[in-house]
C-alpha positions in Angstrom: 60.9 150.0 98.6 59.1 151.6 95.6 55.3 151.7 95.0 53.0 153.0 92.6 49.7 153.5 94.0 46.8 154.1 92.4 43.1 155.6 93.4 40.3 153.3 91.8 36.8 153.0 91.6 37.9 148.3 91.1 40.8 146.6 90.2 41.3 142.9 89.9 44.0 140.6 89.4 43.5 137.1 86.7 45.5 134.1 86.6 45.6 132.1 83.7 41.9 132.9 82.8 40.9 133.4 86.4 39.9 135.9 88.4 41.9 135.5 91.8 41.1 138.7 93.5 39.1 141.9 92.6 38.1 144.8 95.2 35.7 148.0 94.6 36.8 151.4 95.5 40.3 151.7 97.5 44.1 151.5 97.0 45.6 149.1 93.8 49.2 149.1 95.1 52.1 147.7 92.4 55.4 147.0 94.9 58.6 146.8 94.2 61.5 145.4 96.8 64.3 145.9 96.6 67.9 143.4 97.8 68.1 146.4 101.1 64.5 146.3 101.9 63.5 144.9 105.2 60.9 144.9 108.0 61.5 149.1 108.8 60.3 149.3 105.1 56.9 147.1 105.5 56.2 149.3 108.4 57.1 152.3 107.4 55.2 151.9 103.8 52.5 150.6 105.7 51.6 153.4 107.9 52.4 155.8 104.4 49.6 154.0 102.5 46.7 153.7 105.4 47.3 157.2 106.3 47.4 158.8 102.7 45.5 161.4 102.2 44.1 160.8 98.4 40.0 160.8 98.7 38.0 163.5 98.7 36.0 164.8 101.5 33.2 166.6 101.5 34.9 169.9 100.4 36.5 168.2 97.6 39.9 168.5 99.2 41.8 165.3 99.3 42.1 165.0 103.0 40.9 161.3 103.5 42.6 157.9 103.7 41.7 155.2 102.3 41.0 153.8 105.9 38.8 156.7 106.5 36.9 155.9 103.8 37.0 152.3 104.8 38.3 151.5 101.3 40.0 148.3 100.1 43.5 147.5 99.2 44.7 145.4 96.4 48.7 144.4 96.2 50.7 143.3 93.8 54.2 142.2 93.5 56.1 143.7 90.5 59.5 143.5 90.6 60.2 145.6 87.2 60.1 149.0 89.3 63.2 148.3 90.2 64.0 147.9 86.4 67.3 150.1 85.3 66.1 151.5 81.5 69.7 153.9 81.8 72.3 151.5 79.4 71.4 149.6 76.3 67.7 148.4 74.9 66.8 146.4 77.5 66.4 146.6 81.2 68.5 145.3 84.0 66.8 144.1 87.2 69.9 143.6 89.0 67.7 146.4 91.8 65.5 144.3 92.8 64.7 142.0 95.5 65.3 137.8 94.4 61.9 135.8 95.6 63.3 134.4 98.6 63.0 138.1 100.3 60.4 139.7 98.4 57.8 137.3 98.8 58.0 137.4 102.5 57.9 141.1 102.6 55.1 141.7 100.4 53.4 138.7 102.6 54.0 141.2 105.4 53.3 144.3 103.9 49.6 142.7 103.2 48.7 141.8 106.2 49.9 145.2 107.7 47.3 146.8 105.2 44.8 143.9 105.7 45.2 144.1 101.9 44.3 141.2 99.4 47.0 140.5 96.8 47.8 139.2 93.7 50.2 136.0 92.9 53.3 136.4 93.8 55.3 135.3 91.1 52.5 134.6 88.7 52.2 135.9 85.1 49.5 138.2 85.9 46.5 140.6 83.8 45.8 143.2 86.1 42.9 145.5 85.6 41.8 148.9 86.8 39.1 151.5 87.0 41.6 154.5 88.2 39.7 157.6 90.2 40.7 160.9 89.2 43.0 159.7 87.5 45.1 159.7 90.7 48.6 157.7 90.9 51.2 158.5 93.0 55.0 157.1 93.4 56.5 156.4 96.7 60.1 155.5 97.1 60.6 154.0 101.3 63.8 156.4 103.4 66.4 154.0 102.9 67.9 152.4 105.7 
């Protein structure tokens, strides 16, 4: 499981010219699921994201989590995070899980985080105002 997590002032997802979800301050999480991922990775990633100290405390240090600051989480599925660009000019997506595996794990992570979501499998436009900017790449441990 791979995520790109961004600390945001606000973020939204639009599908077919309709805003389907939006958040204020919090985290935008782009999620890529691999074929070997399962509920163990969901639990690990949920704990990591809920407790990740990337919001500033009173001293200006990144010590507070999204939970500490009562921030929101927007979770967006993004199979392209497992794209392999090492050969040729077009990425290979063999490292991404098939939708029948990925969607339940995506929904499980959303539930564990109390997150709002984009629309799984849809062509989405994601808008955000990155705060900092703070952007991290996190890979869950292999099973």
